[in-house]
PDB file of N, CA, C and O in Angstrom:
ATOM      1  N   MET A   1      18.289   0.758 -16.150  1.00  0.00           N
ATOM      2  CA  MET A   1      17.361   0.984 -15.668  1.00  0.00           C
ATOM      3  C   MET A   1      17.147   1.619 -14.210  1.00  0.00           C
ATOM      4  O   MET A   1      16.310   2.465 -13.897  1.00  0.00           O
ATOM      5  N   GLY A   2      17.968   1.095 -13.514  1.00  0.00           N
ATOM      6  CA  GLY A   2      18.283   2.031 -12.023  1.00  0.00           C
ATOM      7  C   GLY A   2      16.829   1.613 -10.642  1.00  0.00           C
ATOM      8  O   GLY A   2      16.614   0.542 -10.074  1.00  0.00           O
ATOM      9  N   ASN A   3      16.358   2.476 -10.555  1.00  0.00           N
ATOM     10  CA  ASN A   3      15.420   2.418  -9.413  1.00  0.00           C
ATOM     11  C   ASN A   3      13.875   1.914  -9.888  1.00  0.00           C
ATOM     12  O   ASN A   3      12.935   1.844  -9.097  1.00  0.00           O
ATOM     13  N   LEU A   4      13.769   1.505 -11.631  1.00  0.00           N
ATOM     14  CA  LEU A   4      12.355   1.275 -11.955  1.00  0.00           C
ATOM     15  C   LEU A   4      12.083   0.360 -11.709  1.00  0.00           C
ATOM     16  O   LEU A   4      12.859  -0.520 -12.082  1.00  0.00           O
ATOM     17  N   LYS A   5      10.743  -0.116 -10.877  1.00  0.00           N
ATOM     18  CA  LYS A   5      10.181  -1.197 -10.048  1.00  0.00           C
ATOM     19  C   LYS A   5       9.164  -2.040 -11.265  1.00  0.00           C
ATOM     20  O   LYS A   5       8.443  -1.436 -12.058  1.00  0.00           O
ATOM     21  N   THR A   6       9.248  -2.965 -11.224  1.00  0.00           N
ATOM     22  CA  THR A   6       7.883  -3.602 -11.895  1.00  0.00           C
ATOM     23  C   THR A   6       6.932  -4.501 -10.701  1.00  0.00           C
ATOM     24  O   THR A   6       7.060  -4.830  -9.522  1.00  0.00           O
ATOM     25  N   LEU A   7       6.177  -4.621 -11.520  1.00  0.00           N
ATOM     26  CA  LEU A   7       4.724  -4.852 -10.735  1.00  0.00           C
ATOM     27  C   LEU A   7       5.104  -6.374  -9.773  1.00  0.00           C
ATOM     28  O   LEU A   7       4.685  -6.414  -8.617  1.00  0.00           O
ATOM     29  N   ALA A   8       5.800  -7.419 -10.261  1.00  0.00           N
ATOM     30  CA  ALA A   8       6.310  -8.113  -9.906  1.00  0.00           C
ATOM     31  C   ALA A   8       7.414  -8.144  -8.469  1.00  0.00           C
ATOM     32  O   ALA A   8       7.504  -9.090  -7.687  1.00  0.00           O
ATOM     33  N   SER A   9       8.138  -6.930  -8.398  1.00  0.00           N
ATOM     34  CA  SER A   9       9.083  -6.600  -7.481  1.00  0.00           C
ATOM     35  C   SER A   9       8.081  -5.849  -6.436  1.00  0.00           C
ATOM     36  O   SER A   9       8.308  -6.017  -5.238  1.00  0.00           O
ATOM     37  N   ILE A  10       7.270  -5.244  -6.726  1.00  0.00           N
ATOM     38  CA  ILE A  10       6.158  -4.574  -5.924  1.00  0.00           C
ATOM     39  C   ILE A  10       5.469  -5.705  -4.875  1.00  0.00           C
ATOM     40  O   ILE A  10       5.442  -5.784  -3.647  1.00  0.00           O
ATOM     41  N   LYS A  11       5.052  -6.345  -5.709  1.00  0.00           N
ATOM     42  CA  LYS A  11       4.133  -7.781  -5.185  1.00  0.00           C
ATOM     43  C   LYS A  11       5.123  -8.347  -3.951  1.00  0.00           C
ATOM     44  O   LYS A  11       4.877  -8.480  -2.752  1.00  0.00           O
ATOM     45  N   ARG A  12       6.083  -8.569  -4.558  1.00  0.00           N
ATOM     46  CA  ARG A  12       7.283  -9.570  -4.011  1.00  0.00           C
ATOM     47  C   ARG A  12       7.603  -8.518  -2.265  1.00  0.00           C
ATOM     48  O   ARG A  12       7.625  -9.017  -1.140  1.00  0.00           O
ATOM     49  N   ASP A  13       7.783  -7.186  -2.584  1.00  0.00           N
ATOM     50  CA  ASP A  13       7.902  -6.249  -1.779  1.00  0.00           C
ATOM     51  C   ASP A  13       7.320  -6.271  -0.659  1.00  0.00           C
ATOM     52  O   ASP A  13       7.913  -6.291   0.420  1.00  0.00           O
ATOM     53  N   ILE A  14       5.588  -6.268  -0.873  1.00  0.00           N
ATOM     54  CA  ILE A  14       4.653  -6.238  -0.191  1.00  0.00           C
ATOM     55  C   ILE A  14       4.285  -7.414   0.459  1.00  0.00           C
ATOM     56  O   ILE A  14       3.753  -7.321   1.565  1.00  0.00           O
ATOM     57  N   GLU A  15       4.494  -8.575  -0.077  1.00  0.00           N
ATOM     58  CA  GLU A  15       4.423  -9.683   0.649  1.00  0.00           C
ATOM     59  C   GLU A  15       5.353 -10.182   1.505  1.00  0.00           C
ATOM     60  O   GLU A  15       5.195 -11.100   2.309  1.00  0.00           O
ATOM     61  N   ASN A  16       6.399  -9.491   1.283  1.00  0.00           N
ATOM     62  CA  ASN A  16       7.566  -9.830   2.436  1.00  0.00           C
ATOM     63  C   ASN A  16       7.235  -8.710   3.562  1.00  0.00           C
ATOM     64  O   ASN A  16       8.103  -8.469   4.401  1.00  0.00           O
ATOM     65  N   HIS A  17       6.123  -8.092   3.595  1.00  0.00           N
ATOM     66  CA  HIS A  17       5.910  -7.052   4.802  1.00  0.00           C
ATOM     67  C   HIS A  17       4.443  -7.122   5.442  1.00  0.00           C
ATOM     68  O   HIS A  17       3.956  -6.292   6.211  1.00  0.00           O
ATOM     69  N   VAL A  18       3.811  -8.356   4.933  1.00  0.00           N
ATOM     70  CA  VAL A  18       2.592  -8.660   5.386  1.00  0.00           C
ATOM     71  C   VAL A  18       2.719  -8.718   6.882  1.00  0.00           C
ATOM     72  O   VAL A  18       3.723  -9.321   7.262  1.00  0.00           O
ATOM     73  N   GLY A  19       1.877  -8.196   7.894  1.00  0.00           N
ATOM     74  CA  GLY A  19       1.652  -8.112   9.108  1.00  0.00           C
ATOM     75  C   GLY A  19       2.635  -6.962   9.685  1.00  0.00           C
ATOM     76  O   GLY A  19       2.788  -6.808  10.897  1.00  0.00           O
ATOM     77  N   HIS A  20       3.271  -6.188   8.740  1.00  0.00           N
ATOM     78  CA  HIS A  20       4.006  -5.160   9.131  1.00  0.00           C
ATOM     79  C   HIS A  20       2.956  -3.735   9.346  1.00  0.00           C
ATOM     80  O   HIS A  20       1.843  -3.599   8.840  1.00  0.00           O
ATOM     81  N   LYS A  21       3.535  -2.940  10.073  1.00  0.00           N
ATOM     82  CA  LYS A  21       2.750  -1.638  10.155  1.00  0.00           C
ATOM     83  C   LYS A  21       3.607  -0.656   9.125  1.00  0.00           C
ATOM     84  O   LYS A  21       4.836  -0.594   9.118  1.00  0.00           O
ATOM     85  N   VAL A  22       2.651   0.158   8.187  1.00  0.00           N
ATOM     86  CA  VAL A  22       3.075   1.098   6.950  1.00  0.00           C
ATOM     87  C   VAL A  22       2.112   2.224   7.503  1.00  0.00           C
ATOM     88  O   VAL A  22       1.098   2.140   8.196  1.00  0.00           O
ATOM     89  N   THR A  23       2.887   3.490   6.867  1.00  0.00           N
ATOM     90  CA  THR A  23       2.188   4.606   6.565  1.00  0.00           C
ATOM     91  C   THR A  23       1.561   4.781   4.962  1.00  0.00           C
ATOM     92  O   THR A  23       2.321   4.771   3.994  1.00  0.00           O
ATOM     93  N   LEU A  24       0.390   4.907   4.854  1.00  0.00           N
ATOM     94  CA  LEU A  24      -0.069   4.806   3.682  1.00  0.00           C
ATOM     95  C   LEU A  24      -0.464   6.196   3.268  1.00  0.00           C
ATOM     96  O   LEU A  24      -1.368   6.760   3.885  1.00  0.00           O
ATOM     97  N   LYS A  25       0.226   6.865   2.140  1.00  0.00           N
ATOM     98  CA  LYS A  25      -0.165   7.850   1.339  1.00  0.00           C
ATOM     99  C   LYS A  25      -1.118   7.779  -0.163  1.00  0.00           C
ATOM    100  O   LYS A  25      -0.539   7.641  -1.241  1.00  0.00           O
ATOM    101  N   ALA A  26      -2.426   7.877  -0.084  1.00  0.00           N
ATOM    102  CA  ALA A  26      -3.106   7.467  -1.214  1.00  0.00           C
ATOM    103  C   ALA A  26      -3.755   9.135  -1.961  1.00  0.00           C
ATOM    104  O   ALA A  26      -4.228  10.025  -1.255  1.00  0.00           O
ATOM    105  N   ASN A  27      -3.664   9.195  -2.987  1.00  0.00           N
ATOM    106  CA  ASN A  27      -4.240  10.237  -3.844  1.00  0.00           C
ATOM    107  C   ASN A  27      -5.851   9.976  -3.803  1.00  0.00           C
ATOM    108  O   ASN A  27      -6.409   8.953  -4.197  1.00  0.00           O
ATOM    109  N   GLY A  28      -6.396  10.984  -3.309  1.00  0.00           N
ATOM    110  CA  GLY A  28      -8.017  10.740  -3.569  1.00  0.00           C
ATOM    111  C   GLY A  28      -8.645  11.439  -4.432  1.00  0.00           C
ATOM    112  O   GLY A  28      -9.861  11.620  -4.482  1.00  0.00           O
ATOM    113  N   GLY A  29      -7.533  12.003  -5.396  1.00  0.00           N
ATOM    114  CA  GLY A  29      -8.237  12.777  -6.675  1.00  0.00           C
ATOM    115  C   GLY A  29      -8.639  14.286  -6.141  1.00  0.00           C
ATOM    116  O   GLY A  29      -8.838  14.604  -4.968  1.00  0.00           O
ATOM    117  N   ARG A  30      -8.713  15.217  -7.423  1.00  0.00           N
ATOM    118  CA  ARG A  30      -8.924  16.429  -6.872  1.00  0.00           C
ATOM    119  C   ARG A  30      -7.632  17.214  -5.580  1.00  0.00           C
ATOM    120  O   ARG A  30      -7.641  17.891  -4.552  1.00  0.00           O
ATOM    121  N   ARG A  31      -6.902  16.712  -6.285  1.00  0.00           N
ATOM    122  CA  ARG A  31      -5.868  17.379  -4.811  1.00  0.00           C
ATOM    123  C   ARG A  31      -5.786  17.015  -3.465  1.00  0.00           C
ATOM    124  O   ARG A  31      -5.094  17.508  -2.574  1.00  0.00           O
ATOM    125  N   ARG A  32      -6.663  15.993  -3.430  1.00  0.00           N
ATOM    126  CA  ARG A  32      -6.686  15.853  -2.376  1.00  0.00           C
ATOM    127  C   ARG A  32      -5.728  14.319  -1.563  1.00  0.00           C
ATOM    128  O   ARG A  32      -5.948  13.227  -2.086  1.00  0.00           O
ATOM    129  N   VAL A  33      -5.149  14.348  -0.848  1.00  0.00           N
ATOM    130  CA  VAL A  33      -4.513  13.160  -0.449  1.00  0.00           C
ATOM    131  C   VAL A  33      -4.780  12.474   0.961  1.00  0.00           C
ATOM    132  O   VAL A  33      -4.925  13.189   1.952  1.00  0.00           O
ATOM    133  N   PHE A  34      -4.839  11.219   1.044  1.00  0.00           N
ATOM    134  CA  PHE A  34      -5.009  10.705   2.449  1.00  0.00           C
ATOM    135  C   PHE A  34      -3.989  10.056   2.830  1.00  0.00           C
ATOM    136  O   PHE A  34      -3.330   9.303   2.112  1.00  0.00           O
ATOM    137  N   VAL A  35      -3.684  10.425   4.573  1.00  0.00           N
ATOM    138  CA  VAL A  35      -2.767   9.836   5.077  1.00  0.00           C
ATOM    139  C   VAL A  35      -3.126   9.025   6.167  1.00  0.00           C
ATOM    140  O   VAL A  35      -3.688   9.566   7.120  1.00  0.00           O
ATOM    141  N   ASP A  36      -2.862   7.633   6.190  1.00  0.00           N
ATOM    142  CA  ASP A  36      -3.466   6.605   6.972  1.00  0.00           C
ATOM    143  C   ASP A  36      -2.064   5.763   7.594  1.00  0.00           C
ATOM    144  O   ASP A  36      -1.034   5.610   6.938  1.00  0.00           O
ATOM    145  N   ARG A  37      -2.239   5.347   8.764  1.00  0.00           N
ATOM    146  CA  ARG A  37      -1.701   4.211   9.361  1.00  0.00           C
ATOM    147  C   ARG A  37      -2.058   2.915   9.157  1.00  0.00           C
ATOM    148  O   ARG A  37      -3.202   2.841   9.605  1.00  0.00           O
ATOM    149  N   GLY A  38      -1.775   1.985   8.790  1.00  0.00           N
ATOM    150  CA  GLY A  38      -2.339   0.668   9.029  1.00  0.00           C
ATOM    151  C   GLY A  38      -1.273  -0.727   9.289  1.00  0.00           C
ATOM    152  O   GLY A  38      -0.103  -0.567   9.637  1.00  0.00           O
ATOM    153  N   THR A  39      -1.835  -1.976   9.079  1.00  0.00           N
ATOM    154  CA  THR A  39      -0.930  -3.229   8.773  1.00  0.00           C
ATOM    155  C   THR A  39      -1.341  -3.941   7.329  1.00  0.00           C
ATOM    156  O   THR A  39      -2.486  -4.134   6.919  1.00  0.00           O
ATOM    157  N   ILE A  40      -0.098  -4.276   6.674  1.00  0.00           N
ATOM    158  CA  ILE A  40      -0.645  -4.828   5.647  1.00  0.00           C
ATOM    159  C   ILE A  40      -1.265  -6.332   6.009  1.00  0.00           C
ATOM    160  O   ILE A  40      -0.481  -7.213   6.361  1.00  0.00           O
ATOM    161  N   GLU A  41      -2.431  -6.552   5.932  1.00  0.00           N
ATOM    162  CA  GLU A  41      -3.177  -7.792   6.353  1.00  0.00           C
ATOM    163  C   GLU A  41      -3.160  -9.109   5.321  1.00  0.00           C
ATOM    164  O   GLU A  41      -3.142 -10.254   5.773  1.00  0.00           O
ATOM    165  N   LYS A  42      -3.167  -8.860   4.069  1.00  0.00           N
ATOM    166  CA  LYS A  42      -3.128 -10.038   3.062  1.00  0.00           C
ATOM    167  C   LYS A  42      -2.688  -9.370   1.709  1.00  0.00           C
ATOM    168  O   LYS A  42      -2.759  -8.170   1.445  1.00  0.00           O
ATOM    169  N   THR A  43      -2.291 -10.228   1.025  1.00  0.00           N
ATOM    170  CA  THR A  43      -1.855 -10.344  -0.164  1.00  0.00           C
ATOM    171  C   THR A  43      -2.802 -11.085  -1.138  1.00  0.00           C
ATOM    172  O   THR A  43      -3.431 -12.036  -0.674  1.00  0.00           O
ATOM    173  N   TYR A  44      -2.979 -10.741  -2.485  1.00  0.00           N
ATOM    174  CA  TYR A  44      -3.561 -11.803  -3.386  1.00  0.00           C
ATOM    175  C   TYR A  44      -2.741 -11.356  -4.586  1.00  0.00           C
ATOM    176  O   TYR A  44      -1.917 -10.441  -4.607  1.00  0.00           O
ATOM    177  N   GLN A  45      -3.163 -12.281  -5.737  1.00  0.00           N
ATOM    178  CA  GLN A  45      -2.883 -12.261  -7.086  1.00  0.00           C
ATOM    179  C   GLN A  45      -2.689 -10.649  -7.600  1.00  0.00           C
ATOM    180  O   GLN A  45      -1.604 -10.178  -7.942  1.00  0.00           O
ATOM    181  N   SER A  46      -3.755 -10.034  -7.583  1.00  0.00           N
ATOM    182  CA  SER A  46      -3.446  -8.615  -8.128  1.00  0.00           C
ATOM    183  C   SER A  46      -3.982  -7.314  -7.071  1.00  0.00           C
ATOM    184  O   SER A  46      -4.116  -6.157  -7.470  1.00  0.00           O
ATOM    185  N   ILE A  47      -4.242  -7.751  -5.698  1.00  0.00           N
ATOM    186  CA  ILE A  47      -4.505  -6.793  -4.739  1.00  0.00           C
ATOM    187  C   ILE A  47      -3.993  -6.996  -3.510  1.00  0.00           C
ATOM    188  O   ILE A  47      -3.629  -8.136  -3.220  1.00  0.00           O
ATOM    189  N   PHE A  48      -3.865  -5.878  -2.512  1.00  0.00           N
ATOM    190  CA  PHE A  48      -3.546  -6.080  -1.441  1.00  0.00           C
ATOM    191  C   PHE A  48      -4.348  -5.518  -0.338  1.00  0.00           C
ATOM    192  O   PHE A  48      -4.890  -4.495  -0.757  1.00  0.00           O
ATOM    193  N   LEU A  49      -4.654  -5.749   0.887  1.00  0.00           N
ATOM    194  CA  LEU A  49      -5.220  -5.636   1.874  1.00  0.00           C
ATOM    195  C   LEU A  49      -4.407  -4.834   3.007  1.00  0.00           C
ATOM    196  O   LEU A  49      -3.450  -5.369   3.565  1.00  0.00           O
ATOM    197  N   ILE A  50      -4.887  -3.331   3.373  1.00  0.00           N
ATOM    198  CA  ILE A  50      -4.261  -3.028   4.607  1.00  0.00           C
ATOM    199  C   ILE A  50      -5.619  -2.622   5.649  1.00  0.00           C
ATOM    200  O   ILE A  50      -6.644  -2.122   5.185  1.00  0.00           O
ATOM    201  N   ARG A  51      -5.435  -2.932   7.144  1.00  0.00           N
ATOM    202  CA  ARG A  51      -6.188  -2.779   7.977  1.00  0.00           C
ATOM    203  C   ARG A  51      -5.897  -1.360   8.671  1.00  0.00           C
ATOM    204  O   ARG A  51      -4.875  -1.214   9.342  1.00  0.00           O
ATOM    205  N   LEU A  52      -6.647  -0.515   8.526  1.00  0.00           N
ATOM    206  CA  LEU A  52      -6.173   1.173   8.820  1.00  0.00           C
ATOM    207  C   LEU A  52      -6.399   1.022  10.684  1.00  0.00           C
ATOM    208  O   LEU A  52      -7.311   0.339  11.150  1.00  0.00           O
ATOM    209  N   GLU A  53      -5.583   1.644  11.399  1.00  0.00           N
ATOM    210  CA  GLU A  53      -5.436   1.812  12.517  1.00  0.00           C
ATOM    211  C   GLU A  53      -6.359   2.685  13.256  1.00  0.00           C
ATOM    212  O   GLU A  53      -6.353   2.703  14.487  1.00  0.00           O
ATOM    213  N   ASN A  54      -7.301   3.544  12.421  1.00  0.00           N
ATOM    214  CA  ASN A  54      -8.155   4.432  12.940  1.00  0.00           C
ATOM    215  C   ASN A  54      -9.235   3.797  13.631  1.00  0.00           C
ATOM    216  O   ASN A  54      -9.271   2.569  13.550  1.00  0.00           O
ATOM    217  N   ASP A  55     -10.179   4.416  14.336  1.00  0.00           N
ATOM    218  CA  ASP A  55     -11.112   3.849  15.259  1.00  0.00           C
ATOM    219  C   ASP A  55     -11.906   2.602  14.505  1.00  0.00           C
ATOM    220  O   ASP A  55     -12.128   1.468  14.930  1.00  0.00           O
ATOM    221  N   THR A  56     -12.246   3.196  13.265  1.00  0.00           N
ATOM    222  CA  THR A  56     -13.043   2.186  12.314  1.00  0.00           C
ATOM    223  C   THR A  56     -12.643   0.871  12.138  1.00  0.00           C
ATOM    224  O   THR A  56     -13.414  -0.048  11.861  1.00  0.00           O
ATOM    225  N   GLN A  57     -11.223   0.753  12.326  1.00  0.00           N
ATOM    226  CA  GLN A  57     -10.698  -0.328  11.861  1.00  0.00           C
ATOM    227  C   GLN A  57     -10.707  -1.013  10.680  1.00  0.00           C
ATOM    228  O   GLN A  57     -10.316  -2.170  10.526  1.00  0.00           O
ATOM    229  N   ARG A  58     -11.361   0.046   9.467  1.00  0.00           N
ATOM    230  CA  ARG A  58     -11.689  -0.368   8.014  1.00  0.00           C
ATOM    231  C   ARG A  58     -10.298  -1.171   7.330  1.00  0.00           C
ATOM    232  O   ARG A  58      -9.109  -1.061   7.629  1.00  0.00           O
ATOM    233  N   ILE A  59     -10.944  -1.970   6.344  1.00  0.00           N
ATOM    234  CA  ILE A  59      -9.851  -2.705   5.753  1.00  0.00           C
ATOM    235  C   ILE A  59     -10.042  -1.725   3.897  1.00  0.00           C
ATOM    236  O   ILE A  59     -11.143  -1.339   3.506  1.00  0.00           O
ATOM    237  N   VAL A  60      -8.807  -1.536   3.115  1.00  0.00           N
ATOM    238  CA  VAL A  60      -8.966  -0.774   2.101  1.00  0.00           C
ATOM    239  C   VAL A  60      -8.116  -1.946   1.532  1.00  0.00           C
ATOM    240  O   VAL A  60      -7.370  -2.762   2.075  1.00  0.00           O
ATOM    241  N   THR A  61      -8.562  -1.701   0.024  1.00  0.00           N
ATOM    242  CA  THR A  61      -7.746  -2.584  -0.928  1.00  0.00           C
ATOM    243  C   THR A  61      -7.098  -2.006  -1.998  1.00  0.00           C
ATOM    244  O   THR A  61      -7.757  -1.173  -2.619  1.00  0.00           O
ATOM    245  N   TYR A  62      -5.675  -2.294  -2.475  1.00  0.00           N
ATOM    246  CA  TYR A  62      -5.016  -1.105  -3.588  1.00  0.00           C
ATOM    247  C   TYR A  62      -4.703  -2.445  -4.253  1.00  0.00           C
ATOM    248  O   TYR A  62      -4.733  -3.525  -3.664  1.00  0.00           O
ATOM    249  N   SER A  63      -4.428  -2.282  -5.420  1.00  0.00           N
ATOM    250  CA  SER A  63      -3.687  -2.923  -6.587  1.00  0.00           C
ATOM    251  C   SER A  63      -2.203  -2.793  -6.456  1.00  0.00           C
ATOM    252  O   SER A  63      -1.841  -1.901  -5.690  1.00  0.00           O
ATOM    253  N   TYR A  64      -1.316  -3.459  -7.012  1.00  0.00           N
ATOM    254  CA  TYR A  64      -0.064  -3.460  -7.153  1.00  0.00           C
ATOM    255  C   TYR A  64       0.617  -2.005  -8.171  1.00  0.00           C
ATOM    256  O   TYR A  64       1.641  -1.321  -8.194  1.00  0.00           O
ATOM    257  N   SER A  65      -0.751  -2.111  -8.953  1.00  0.00           N
ATOM    258  CA  SER A  65      -0.190  -0.835 -10.057  1.00  0.00           C
ATOM    259  C   SER A  65      -0.886   0.584  -9.559  1.00  0.00           C
ATOM    260  O   SER A  65      -0.637   1.596 -10.214  1.00  0.00           O
ATOM    261  N   ASP A  66      -1.804   0.670  -8.342  1.00  0.00           N
ATOM    262  CA  ASP A  66      -1.732   1.465  -8.006  1.00  0.00           C
ATOM    263  C   ASP A  66      -0.087   2.306  -7.531  1.00  0.00           C
ATOM    264  O   ASP A  66       0.326   3.453  -7.703  1.00  0.00           O
ATOM    265  N   VAL A  67       0.499   1.091  -6.890  1.00  0.00           N
ATOM    266  CA  VAL A  67       1.774   1.472  -6.002  1.00  0.00           C
ATOM    267  C   VAL A  67       2.843   1.709  -7.264  1.00  0.00           C
ATOM    268  O   VAL A  67       3.780   2.499  -7.151  1.00  0.00           O
ATOM    269  N   LEU A  68       2.591   0.911  -8.521  1.00  0.00           N
ATOM    270  CA  LEU A  68       3.321   1.271  -9.762  1.00  0.00           C
ATOM    271  C   LEU A  68       3.445   2.811  -9.949  1.00  0.00           C
ATOM    272  O   LEU A  68       4.460   3.476  -9.745  1.00  0.00           O
ATOM    273  N   THR A  69       1.951   3.367 -10.471  1.00  0.00           N
ATOM    274  CA  THR A  69       1.706   4.776 -10.492  1.00  0.00           C
ATOM    275  C   THR A  69       2.210   5.602  -9.890  1.00  0.00           C
ATOM    276  O   THR A  69       2.642   6.574 -10.510  1.00  0.00           O
ATOM    277  N   ASN A  70       2.354   5.535  -8.412  1.00  0.00           N
ATOM    278  CA  ASN A  70       2.326   6.392  -7.320  1.00  0.00           C
ATOM    279  C   ASN A  70       0.926   6.909  -7.017  1.00  0.00           C
ATOM    280  O   ASN A  70       0.836   7.940  -6.349  1.00  0.00           O
ATOM    281  N   THR A  71      -0.215   6.274  -7.459  1.00  0.00           N
ATOM    282  CA  THR A  71      -1.369   6.931  -6.594  1.00  0.00           C
ATOM    283  C   THR A  71      -1.084   6.440  -5.388  1.00  0.00           C
ATOM    284  O   THR A  71      -1.244   7.329  -4.553  1.00  0.00           O
ATOM    285  N   VAL A  72      -0.688   5.296  -4.844  1.00  0.00           N
ATOM    286  CA  VAL A  72      -0.372   5.201  -3.628  1.00  0.00           C
ATOM    287  C   VAL A  72       0.848   4.934  -3.286  1.00  0.00           C
ATOM    288  O   VAL A  72       1.618   4.317  -4.023  1.00  0.00           O
ATOM    289  N   GLN A  73       1.191   5.430  -1.974  1.00  0.00           N
ATOM    290  CA  GLN A  73       2.924   5.258  -1.458  1.00  0.00           C
ATOM    291  C   GLN A  73       2.756   4.659  -0.249  1.00  0.00           C
ATOM    292  O   GLN A  73       1.939   5.028   0.594  1.00  0.00           O
ATOM    293  N   ILE A  74       3.609   3.621  -0.128  1.00  0.00           N
ATOM    294  CA  ILE A  74       3.683   3.017   1.309  1.00  0.00           C
ATOM    295  C   ILE A  74       4.893   3.137   1.590  1.00  0.00           C
ATOM    296  O   ILE A  74       5.847   2.817   0.880  1.00  0.00           O
ATOM    297  N   VAL A  75       4.913   3.707   2.868  1.00  0.00           N
ATOM    298  CA  VAL A  75       6.412   3.715   3.681  1.00  0.00           C
ATOM    299  C   VAL A  75       6.390   2.519   4.872  1.00  0.00           C
ATOM    300  O   VAL A  75       5.530   2.570   5.752  1.00  0.00           O
ATOM    301  N   TYR A  76       6.937   1.930   4.854  1.00  0.00           N
ATOM    302  CA  TYR A  76       7.111   0.727   5.956  1.00  0.00           C
ATOM    303  C   TYR A  76       7.761   1.371   7.585  1.00  0.00           C
ATOM    304  O   TYR A  76       8.774   2.071   7.575  1.00  0.00           O
ATOM    305  N   ALA A  77       7.269   1.139   8.496  1.00  0.00           N
ATOM    306  CA  ALA A  77       7.415   1.381   9.528  1.00  0.00           C
ATOM    307  C   ALA A  77       8.809   0.789  10.058  1.00  0.00           C
ATOM    308  O   ALA A  77       9.022  -0.422  10.001  1.00  0.00           O
ATOM    309  N   SER A  78       9.655   1.602  10.525  1.00  0.00           N
ATOM    310  CA  SER A  78      11.186   1.025  11.108  1.00  0.00           C
ATOM    311  C   SER A  78      10.841   0.328  12.541  1.00  0.00           C
ATOM    312  O   SER A  78      11.738  -0.184  13.211  1.00  0.00           O
TER     313      SER A  78
END
Protein backbone atom coordinates (compact mmCIF):
# COMPACT_ATOMS: atom_id res chain seq x y z
CA MET A 1 0.00 0.00 0.00
CA GLY A 2 2.95 2.33 0.55
CA ASN A 3 1.98 5.97 0.89
CA LEU A 4 -1.78 5.45 0.82
CA LYS A 5 -3.25 7.46 3.68
CA THR A 6 -6.48 6.60 5.43
CA LEU A 7 -8.97 9.04 6.90
CA ALA A 8 -7.93 7.92 10.38
CA SER A 9 -4.24 8.62 9.76
CA ILE A 10 -5.03 12.01 8.20
CA LYS A 11 -7.21 12.93 11.19
CA ARG A 12 -4.51 11.82 13.64
CA ASP A 13 -1.85 13.76 11.74
CA ILE A 14 -3.93 16.97 11.78
CA GLU A 15 -4.82 16.50 15.47
CA ASN A 16 -1.10 16.26 16.26
CA HIS A 17 -0.55 19.67 14.60
CA VAL A 18 -3.29 21.71 16.33
CA GLY A 19 -1.86 25.16 17.04
CA HIS A 20 0.78 24.83 14.31
CA LYS A 21 1.09 27.11 11.31
CA VAL A 22 0.27 25.63 7.91
CA THR A 23 0.14 26.59 4.27
CA LEU A 24 -3.16 25.60 2.75
CA LYS A 25 -3.66 24.91 -0.95
CA ALA A 26 -7.36 24.50 -1.74
CA ASN A 27 -9.00 23.70 -5.05
CA GLY A 28 -11.63 26.36 -5.70
CA GLY A 29 -13.04 24.68 -8.79
CA ARG A 30 -12.82 25.84 -12.40
CA ARG A 31 -9.01 25.78 -12.31
CA ARG A 32 -8.83 28.16 -9.35
CA VAL A 33 -6.44 27.31 -6.55
CA PHE A 34 -6.39 29.29 -3.32
CA VAL A 35 -3.20 29.42 -1.28
CA ASP A 36 -3.47 30.71 2.27
CA ARG A 37 -1.49 30.58 5.47
CA GLY A 38 -3.10 29.90 8.80
CA THR A 39 -3.11 27.97 12.04
CA ILE A 40 -4.94 24.73 12.75
CA GLU A 41 -7.37 25.85 15.42
CA LYS A 42 -9.51 22.85 16.32
CA THR A 43 -10.42 19.35 15.18
CA TYR A 44 -13.77 17.61 15.34
CA GLN A 45 -15.04 14.16 14.40
CA SER A 46 -15.24 14.83 10.66
CA ILE A 47 -13.96 18.40 10.11
CA PHE A 48 -11.13 20.68 11.20
CA LEU A 49 -10.85 24.47 11.50
CA ILE A 50 -8.07 26.70 10.23
CA ARG A 51 -7.80 30.37 11.22
CA LEU A 52 -6.36 32.27 8.25
CA GLU A 53 -3.53 34.75 8.83
CA ASN A 54 -4.82 37.37 6.43
CA ASP A 55 -6.34 40.61 7.68
CA THR A 56 -9.86 39.19 8.06
CA GLN A 57 -8.78 36.45 10.51
CA ARG A 58 -11.44 34.26 8.89
CA ILE A 59 -11.93 30.66 9.97
CA VAL A 60 -12.34 28.04 7.25
CA THR A 61 -13.48 24.45 7.72
CA TYR A 62 -12.48 21.39 5.76
CA SER A 63 -13.24 17.72 6.11
CA TYR A 64 -10.59 15.03 6.39
CA SER A 65 -11.90 13.56 3.14
CA ASP A 66 -10.96 16.86 1.42
CA VAL A 67 -7.35 16.07 2.34
CA LEU A 68 -7.73 12.42 1.32
CA THR A 69 -9.02 13.39 -2.15
CA ASN A 70 -6.42 16.18 -2.56
CA THR A 71 -9.10 18.87 -2.73
CA VAL A 72 -7.06 20.47 0.05
CA GLN A 73 -3.32 20.11 0.58
CA ILE A 74 -1.75 21.02 3.90
CA VAL A 75 1.93 21.81 4.31
CA TYR A 76 3.12 22.13 7.89
CA ALA A 77 5.49 25.02 8.60
CA SER A 78 8.90 23.89 9.74
